[in-house]
C-alpha positions as CSV (number, residue, x, y, z in Angstrom):
1,M,0.0,0.0,0.0
2,F,2.8,2.5,0.9
3,G,5.4,1.1,-1.5
4,T,6.1,2.0,-5.1
5,A,4.0,-0.8,-6.5
6,Q,1.2,1.6,-7.5
7,F,3.6,3.6,-9.7
8,V,4.0,1.0,-12.5
9,G,5.4,2.7,-15.5
10,I,5.6,6.3,-16.6
11,S,2.4,8.0,-17.8
12,R,1.9,9.9,-21.0
13,I,1.9,13.2,-19.3
14,D,5.2,12.5,-17.7
15,K,6.7,11.6,-21.1
16,F,5.2,14.7,-22.6
17,S,6.6,16.9,-19.9
18,F,10.0,15.3,-20.2
19,I,10.1,15.8,-24.0
20,L,8.8,19.3,-23.8
21,S,11.5,20.2,-21.2
22,C,14.2,18.7,-23.4
23,V,12.9,20.7,-26.4
24,L,12.8,23.9,-24.4
25,L,16.3,23.3,-23.2
26,V,17.7,22.5,-26.7
27,T,15.9,25.5,-28.1
28,S,17.5,27.7,-25.5
29,I,21.0,26.3,-26.3
30,V,20.4,26.8,-30.1
31,M,19.2,30.4,-29.4
32,A,22.3,31.1,-27.3
33,F,24.6,30.1,-30.2
34,W,22.4,31.9,-32.7
35,M,22.4,35.1,-30.7
36,R,26.2,35.2,-30.8
37,T,26.0,36.0,-34.6
38,K,23.5,38.8,-34.1
39,K,24.8,42.4,-33.7
40,D,21.5,44.2,-33.3
41,S,21.0,44.9,-29.6
42,I,17.3,45.6,-29.9
43,K,16.6,42.2,-31.4
44,K,18.9,40.5,-29.0
45,N,16.9,41.9,-26.1
46,I,13.7,40.1,-27.0
47,Q,15.7,36.9,-27.9
48,K,17.3,37.0,-24.4
49,R,13.9,37.1,-22.8
50,W,12.7,34.1,-24.8
51,R,15.9,32.2,-24.2
52,A,15.7,32.8,-20.4
53,L,12.1,31.5,-20.4
54,F,13.0,28.4,-22.4
55,A,16.1,27.7,-20.3
56,T,14.4,28.2,-17.0
57,F,11.4,26.0,-17.7
58,G,13.5,23.4,-19.5
59,V,15.7,22.9,-16.5
60,L,12.8,23.0,-14.0
61,G,10.8,20.5,-16.1
62,L,13.8,18.2,-16.3
63,I,14.2,18.4,-12.5
64,W,10.5,17.7,-12.1
65,S,10.8,14.7,-14.4
66,F,13.7,13.3,-12.4
67,L,11.8,13.8,-9.2
68,R,8.7,12.2,-10.7
69,Y,10.8,9.2,-12.0
70,E,12.3,8.8,-8.5
71,Y,8.8,9.0,-6.9
72,I,9.6,11.9,-4.6
73,V,6.2,12.5,-2.9
74,G,4.9,16.0,-2.8
75,I,7.4,17.7,-5.1
76,S,6.8,15.4,-8.0
77,S,3.0,15.8,-8.1
78,R,1.4,16.8,-11.3
79,M,0.1,19.9,-9.7
80,V,3.7,21.2,-9.5
81,I,4.3,20.9,-13.2
82,I,0.9,22.5,-13.9
83,I,1.8,25.4,-11.7
84,L,5.2,25.6,-13.6
85,Y,3.5,25.7,-16.9
86,F,1.1,28.3,-15.7
87,I,4.0,30.5,-14.5
88,A,5.7,29.9,-17.9
89,L,2.5,31.0,-19.7
90,I,2.3,34.2,-17.6
91,W,6.0,34.9,-18.3
92,G,5.4,34.3,-22.1
93,I,2.4,36.6,-22.1
94,S,4.5,39.3,-20.5
95,I,7.1,38.9,-23.2
96,L,4.5,39.1,-25.9
97,K,3.1,42.3,-24.3
98,Y,6.6,43.7,-24.4
99,Y,7.0,42.6,-28.0
100,F,3.8,44.2,-29.2
101,G,4.2,47.3,-27.1
102,K,7.6,48.7,-26.2
103,Y,9.6,46.5,-28.6
104,K,7.9,47.6,-31.7
105,R,8.4,51.3,-30.8
106,Q,12.0,50.7,-30.0
107,L,12.6,48.8,-33.2
108,A,10.9,51.5,-35.3
109,E,13.0,54.2,-33.6
110,H,16.2,52.2,-34.0
111,E,15.5,51.7,-37.7
112,K,14.7,55.4,-38.1
113,Q,18.1,56.3,-36.4
114,E,19.9,53.8,-38.7
115,Q,18.3,55.4,-41.7
116,I,19.3,58.9,-40.6
117,K,22.9,57.7,-40.0
118,K,23.0,56.1,-43.4
119,Y,22.3,59.4,-45.2
120,L,24.6,61.6,-43.0
C-alpha cells in the first residue's frame, strides 16, 4: 500500500513533460549560439527574454521529471508541473506584451536612427 507498486510505468503526461522540457532546453541552447551571430542589440533583447524563459522552464521541467521518476512524494506531483506551466504561460504573455508594445516602438525608432545615420 505504501510502496512504489502503484507507480508502475511512466504515464503519457510524464513523457510529454520530459520531451517538452528537453525541447525547451535544446531551443535555449540553439538560441544562445544563434544570438552570438547577431549584432543588433534591440533584437537581442527580445531573444534574451525568450531564451531565459526556455532555459528556466526546460531545466525546471527536467528536474521535475527526475523527481517524478524517483517517486519523490509532494514535489513530484502533477500539480507542481501544472503550476510551472502556468507560470511559464504568464511569463510568455508578459514577453508578448513587451513585444507588441515597447519593442515595436524601440525597433521603429532604431530603424529610423539607422536610416538617418545612413544618409549623413
